[in-house]
NUKEKOL-284863 format. One record per residue: residue in three letters; z, y, x of N, C-alpha, C in turn. Coordinates in nm, 2 decimals. Each point is the difference from the previous one (the first is absolute). Layout:
<recs>
<rec 'ALA', <Z, Y, X>, <Z, Y, X>, <Z, Y, X>>
...
</recs>
This chain:
<recs>
<rec 'MET', <19.05, 19.34, 17.78>, <0.12, 0.01, -0.07>, <0.02, -0.13, -0.08>>
<rec 'ALA', <0.11, -0.06, 0.00>, <0.03, -0.13, -0.07>, <0.02, 0.03, -0.14>>
<rec 'HIS', <-0.05, -0.09, -0.09>, <0.02, 0.01, -0.14>, <0.12, -0.08, -0.04>>
<rec 'LEU', <0.09, 0.05, -0.09>, <0.11, -0.08, -0.04>, <-0.04, -0.07, -0.13>>
<rec 'ARG', <0.03, -0.12, -0.01>, <-0.03, -0.08, -0.12>, <0.13, -0.01, -0.08>>
<rec 'ALA', <-0.02, 0.00, -0.13>, <0.12, -0.02, -0.09>, <0.05, -0.14, 0.02>>
<rec 'VAL', <0.13, -0.02, 0.00>, <0.06, -0.13, 0.02>, <0.00, -0.07, -0.14>>
<rec 'LYS', <-0.06, -0.12, -0.01>, <0.00, -0.07, -0.12>, <0.13, -0.08, -0.01>>
<rec 'GLU', <0.07, 0.01, -0.11>, <0.13, -0.07, -0.02>, <-0.02, -0.11, -0.09>>
<rec 'LYS', <0.06, -0.12, 0.03>, <0.00, -0.11, -0.09>, <0.11, 0.02, -0.10>>
<rec 'GLU', <-0.03, -0.06, -0.12>, <0.09, 0.01, -0.11>, <0.14, -0.04, 0.03>>
<rec 'LYS', <0.02, -0.12, 0.07>, <0.13, -0.05, 0.03>, <0.08, 0.10, 0.09>>
<rec 'ASP', <-0.07, 0.07, 0.09>, <0.06, 0.10, 0.09>, <0.04, 0.12, -0.08>>
<rec 'VAL', <-0.08, 0.05, -0.09>, <0.04, 0.12, -0.08>, <0.12, -0.04, -0.09>>
<rec 'GLN', <-0.01, -0.12, -0.06>, <0.11, -0.04, -0.08>, <0.13, -0.01, 0.08>>
<rec 'ARG', <0.00, -0.06, 0.11>, <0.12, -0.01, 0.09>, <0.06, 0.14, 0.03>>
<rec 'SER', <-0.09, 0.09, 0.03>, <0.05, 0.14, 0.03>, <0.06, 0.07, -0.12>>
<rec 'ILE', <-0.06, -0.03, -0.12>, <0.06, 0.06, -0.12>, <0.14, -0.06, -0.03>>
<rec 'LEU', <0.01, -0.13, 0.01>, <0.12, -0.07, -0.02>, <0.11, 0.05, 0.10>>
<rec 'ASP', <-0.04, 0.01, 0.12>, <0.10, 0.05, 0.10>, <0.04, 0.14, -0.03>>
<rec 'TYR', <-0.09, 0.09, -0.05>, <0.03, 0.14, -0.04>, <0.10, -0.01, -0.11>>
<rec 'LEU', <-0.03, -0.08, -0.10>, <0.09, 0.00, -0.12>, <0.14, -0.05, 0.04>>
<rec 'GLU', <0.01, -0.09, 0.09>, <0.13, -0.05, 0.05>, <0.07, 0.11, 0.07>>
<rec 'LEU', <-0.07, 0.07, 0.08>, <0.06, 0.11, 0.08>, <0.06, 0.11, -0.08>>
<rec 'ILE', <-0.07, 0.03, -0.11>, <0.05, 0.11, -0.09>, <0.10, -0.05, -0.10>>
<rec 'GLY', <0.03, -0.13, -0.01>, <0.10, -0.06, -0.09>, <-0.05, -0.01, -0.14>>
<rec 'ALA', <-0.13, -0.01, -0.02>, <-0.06, -0.01, -0.14>, <0.03, -0.13, -0.06>>
<rec 'PHE', <0.00, 0.00, -0.13>, <0.01, -0.13, -0.08>, <-0.15, -0.04, -0.02>>
<rec 'TYR', <-0.03, -0.12, 0.06>, <-0.14, -0.05, -0.01>, <0.01, -0.15, 0.01>>
<rec 'TYR', <-0.12, -0.06, -0.04>, <-0.01, -0.15, 0.03>, <-0.15, -0.02, 0.02>>
<rec 'ARG', <-0.03, -0.11, 0.08>, <-0.14, -0.04, 0.02>, <-0.03, -0.09, -0.13>>
<rec 'ASN', <-0.11, 0.03, -0.06>, <-0.04, -0.06, -0.12>, <-0.12, -0.10, 0.03>>
<rec 'ASN', <0.04, -0.13, 0.00>, <-0.11, -0.10, 0.02>, <-0.06, -0.04, -0.13>>
<rec 'SER', <-0.13, -0.01, 0.00>, <-0.08, -0.04, -0.11>, <-0.12, -0.07, 0.04>>
<rec 'GLY', <-0.06, -0.09, -0.08>, <-0.12, -0.07, 0.04>, <0.00, -0.14, -0.07>>
<rec 'ALA', <-0.07, -0.09, 0.06>, <-0.02, -0.13, -0.06>, <-0.02, -0.10, 0.11>>
<rec 'MET', <0.03, -0.13, -0.03>, <-0.02, -0.10, 0.10>, <-0.02, -0.13, -0.08>>
<rec 'VAL', <-0.07, -0.10, 0.07>, <-0.02, -0.13, -0.06>, <0.11, -0.09, 0.06>>
<rec 'ALA', <0.07, -0.07, -0.08>, <0.10, -0.09, 0.04>, <-0.02, -0.14, -0.07>>
<rec 'GLU', <0.05, -0.10, 0.06>, <-0.01, -0.13, -0.06>, <0.14, -0.05, -0.04>>
<rec 'TYR', <0.00, -0.05, -0.13>, <0.13, -0.05, -0.05>, <-0.03, -0.13, -0.07>>
<rec 'LYS', <0.07, -0.11, 0.03>, <-0.02, -0.13, -0.06>, <-0.15, -0.04, 0.00>>
<rec 'GLY', <-0.07, 0.03, 0.11>, <-0.14, -0.04, 0.01>, <-0.10, 0.09, -0.06>>
<rec 'LYS', <0.05, 0.11, -0.07>, <-0.09, 0.09, -0.07>, <0.00, 0.14, 0.07>>
<rec 'LYS', <-0.12, 0.05, 0.02>, <-0.01, 0.14, 0.05>, <0.02, 0.10, -0.11>>
<rec 'ARG', <0.08, 0.10, 0.03>, <0.03, 0.11, -0.09>, <-0.02, 0.13, 0.07>>
<rec 'LEU', <-0.05, 0.10, -0.08>, <0.00, 0.14, 0.05>, <0.13, 0.07, -0.04>>
<rec 'LEU', <0.07, 0.05, 0.10>, <0.12, 0.07, -0.03>, <-0.01, 0.14, 0.03>>
<rec 'ARG', <0.03, 0.09, -0.10>, <-0.01, 0.14, 0.02>, <0.14, 0.05, 0.01>>
<rec 'PHE', <0.02, 0.11, 0.08>, <0.13, 0.06, 0.01>, <-0.02, 0.15, 0.01>>
<rec 'GLY', <0.09, 0.07, -0.06>, <-0.01, 0.15, -0.01>, <-0.10, 0.04, -0.10>>
<rec 'ALA', <0.01, 0.13, -0.04>, <-0.10, 0.05, -0.09>, <-0.13, 0.03, 0.07>>
<rec 'LYS', <-0.11, -0.04, -0.07>, <-0.13, 0.02, 0.05>, <-0.03, 0.15, 0.03>>
<rec 'GLY', <-0.04, 0.03, 0.13>, <-0.03, 0.13, 0.04>, <0.12, 0.09, 0.04>>
<rec 'SER', <0.12, -0.07, -0.01>, <0.12, 0.08, 0.03>, <0.00, 0.05, 0.15>>
<rec 'PRO', <0.07, 0.11, 0.03>, <0.00, 0.06, 0.13>, <0.08, -0.09, 0.10>>
<rec 'ASP', <-0.02, 0.03, 0.13>, <0.06, -0.07, 0.11>, <0.15, 0.03, 0.02>>
<rec 'ILE', <0.04, 0.12, -0.03>, <0.14, 0.05, 0.02>, <0.04, 0.07, -0.13>>
<rec 'ILE', <0.12, -0.02, -0.04>, <0.06, 0.07, -0.11>, <0.12, 0.09, 0.06>>
<rec 'VAL', <0.00, 0.12, -0.04>, <0.10, 0.10, 0.05>, <0.06, 0.06, -0.13>>
<rec 'VAL', <0.13, 0.02, 0.00>, <0.06, 0.08, -0.11>, <0.06, 0.12, 0.07>>
<rec 'LYS', <-0.04, 0.12, -0.04>, <0.04, 0.13, 0.07>, <0.05, 0.09, -0.11>>
<rec 'ASN', <0.13, 0.03, 0.00>, <0.05, 0.09, -0.11>, <-0.03, -0.05, -0.14>>
<rec 'GLY', <0.01, -0.13, -0.02>, <-0.03, -0.06, -0.13>, <-0.15, -0.02, -0.03>>
<rec 'LEU', <-0.09, 0.04, 0.09>, <-0.14, -0.01, -0.02>, <-0.05, -0.13, 0.06>>
<rec 'TYR', <-0.07, -0.08, -0.08>, <-0.07, -0.12, 0.05>, <-0.13, 0.04, 0.07>>
<rec 'ILE', <-0.01, -0.04, 0.12>, <-0.12, 0.03, 0.08>, <-0.06, -0.13, 0.05>>
<rec 'GLY', <-0.13, -0.02, -0.04>, <-0.07, -0.12, 0.06>, <-0.08, 0.05, 0.12>>
<rec 'VAL', <0.01, -0.07, 0.11>, <-0.08, 0.03, 0.12>, <-0.10, -0.11, 0.03>>
<rec 'GLU', <-0.12, 0.03, -0.01>, <-0.11, -0.09, 0.04>, <-0.04, 0.04, 0.14>>
<rec 'VAL', <0.01, -0.10, 0.09>, <-0.03, 0.02, 0.14>, <-0.14, -0.06, 0.04>>
<rec 'LYS', <-0.08, 0.08, 0.07>, <-0.13, -0.04, 0.04>, <-0.02, 0.04, 0.15>>
<rec 'GLY', <-0.08, -0.08, 0.07>, <-0.03, 0.04, 0.13>, <-0.10, 0.12, 0.00>>
<rec 'THR', <-0.04, 0.04, 0.11>, <-0.09, 0.12, 0.01>, <-0.12, 0.00, -0.10>>
<rec 'ASP', <-0.06, -0.12, 0.00>, <-0.12, -0.01, -0.09>, <0.02, -0.08, -0.13>>
<rec 'GLY', <0.13, -0.02, -0.03>, <0.03, -0.08, -0.12>, <-0.03, 0.07, -0.13>>
<rec 'LYS', <-0.04, -0.08, -0.10>, <-0.03, 0.05, -0.13>, <0.08, -0.08, -0.11>>
<rec 'GLN', <0.04, 0.08, -0.10>, <0.07, -0.07, -0.11>, <-0.09, -0.09, -0.08>>
<rec 'SER', <0.06, -0.10, -0.06>, <-0.07, -0.09, -0.09>, <0.00, 0.07, -0.14>>
<rec 'GLU', <-0.08, -0.05, -0.09>, <0.00, 0.05, -0.14>, <0.14, -0.02, -0.06>>
<rec 'ASP', <0.06, -0.12, 0.03>, <0.14, -0.03, -0.06>, <0.10, 0.10, 0.05>>
<rec 'GLN', <-0.01, 0.04, 0.13>, <0.09, 0.09, 0.06>, <-0.02, 0.14, -0.06>>
<rec 'MET', <-0.12, 0.04, -0.02>, <-0.03, 0.13, -0.07>, <0.06, 0.00, -0.14>>
<rec 'ASP', <-0.02, -0.11, -0.07>, <0.05, -0.01, -0.14>, <0.15, 0.01, 0.00>>
<rec 'PHE', <0.07, -0.07, 0.09>, <0.14, 0.01, 0.01>, <0.05, 0.14, 0.03>>
<rec 'ALA', <-0.07, 0.07, 0.09>, <0.04, 0.14, 0.03>, <-0.01, 0.09, -0.12>>
<rec 'ARG', <-0.11, -0.02, -0.08>, <-0.02, 0.08, -0.12>, <0.11, -0.02, -0.10>>
<rec 'ARG', <0.03, -0.13, -0.02>, <0.11, -0.04, -0.10>, <0.13, 0.05, 0.05>>
<rec 'LEU', <0.03, -0.01, 0.13>, <0.13, 0.04, 0.05>, <0.02, 0.16, -0.02>>
<rec 'ILE', <-0.10, 0.07, 0.03>, <0.00, 0.15, -0.01>, <0.02, 0.04, -0.15>>
<rec 'LYS', <-0.08, -0.07, -0.09>, <0.01, 0.02, -0.14>, <0.14, -0.02, -0.05>>
<rec 'ALA', <0.07, -0.10, 0.06>, <0.14, -0.04, -0.05>, <0.11, 0.10, 0.07>>
<rec 'GLY', <-0.05, 0.09, 0.08>, <0.10, 0.10, 0.06>, <0.04, -0.03, 0.14>>
<rec 'GLY', <-0.06, -0.11, 0.06>, <0.03, -0.02, 0.14>, <-0.10, 0.07, 0.09>>
<rec 'GLU', <0.01, -0.02, 0.13>, <-0.09, 0.06, 0.10>, <-0.06, -0.11, 0.08>>
<rec 'TYR', <-0.11, 0.03, 0.06>, <-0.08, -0.09, 0.08>, <-0.05, 0.06, 0.12>>
<rec 'ILE', <0.02, -0.06, 0.12>, <-0.05, 0.05, 0.12>, <-0.09, -0.10, 0.06>>
<rec 'LEU', <-0.12, 0.05, 0.04>, <-0.10, -0.09, 0.07>, <0.01, 0.05, 0.15>>
<rec 'ALA', <0.05, -0.08, 0.09>, <0.02, 0.04, 0.14>, <-0.09, -0.08, 0.09>>
<rec 'HIS', <-0.07, 0.08, 0.08>, <-0.09, -0.06, 0.10>, <0.06, 0.02, 0.14>>
<rec 'SER', <0.12, 0.07, 0.01>, <0.07, 0.02, 0.13>, <0.14, 0.04, -0.04>>
<rec 'LEU', <0.09, 0.00, 0.10>, <0.13, 0.05, -0.02>, <0.00, 0.15, -0.03>>
<rec 'ASP', <-0.08, 0.07, 0.07>, <-0.01, 0.15, -0.03>, <-0.04, 0.03, -0.15>>
<rec 'SER', <-0.10, -0.07, -0.05>, <-0.04, 0.02, -0.13>, <0.11, -0.04, -0.10>>
<rec 'PHE', <0.07, -0.11, 0.03>, <0.11, -0.04, -0.09>, <0.11, 0.11, 0.00>>
<rec 'VAL', <0.05, 0.04, 0.12>, <0.10, 0.10, 0.01>, <-0.03, 0.13, -0.07>>
<rec 'GLU', <-0.13, 0.05, 0.01>, <-0.04, 0.12, -0.06>, <0.01, -0.02, -0.16>>
<rec 'GLN', <-0.05, -0.11, -0.05>, <0.00, -0.02, -0.15>, <0.15, -0.02, -0.05>>
<rec 'PHE', <0.07, -0.07, 0.08>, <0.14, -0.04, -0.03>, <0.09, 0.13, -0.01>>
<rec 'ARG', <-0.02, 0.09, 0.10>, <0.08, 0.13, 0.00>, <-0.05, 0.09, -0.11>>
<rec 'ALA', <-0.13, 0.00, -0.04>, <-0.05, 0.08, -0.10>, <0.06, -0.03, -0.14>>
<rec 'LEU', <0.05, -0.12, -0.01>, <0.07, -0.04, -0.13>, <0.12, 0.08, -0.03>>
<rec 'ASP', <0.07, 0.05, 0.11>, <0.12, 0.08, -0.02>, <-0.03, 0.13, -0.08>>
<rec 'ASN', <-0.12, 0.05, 0.02>, <-0.04, 0.12, -0.07>, <-0.04, -0.03, -0.15>>
<rec 'LYS', <-0.02, -0.12, -0.04>, <-0.04, -0.03, -0.14>, <0.12, -0.02, -0.09>>
<rec 'GLN', <0.12, -0.02, 0.06>, <0.12, -0.03, -0.08>, <0.08, 0.13, -0.03>>
</recs>
């Protein structure tokens, strides 16, 4: 008898499927880029940061509720900064979804309807 192996999904593929789903249902959302890079300006190297440290990959507003969506691949883990952002967002009244697949996102996203 053949054994079935769980399919490991890459973060970029999970994210693409979530963005496609949000587009399909007509949700208000945007891709939230954050991070840092080194750039050179007038011969000097500078560290440029953009976005809030630890902020989620996707922002969705559903029925007036701010939802941060952190996307990870099958084996992905949150950083300390991401966990801190999640705690602060929830404390401020927003919601936070940690999604390792489209299915896990949809399940958590739909469950928010019952909280309002």
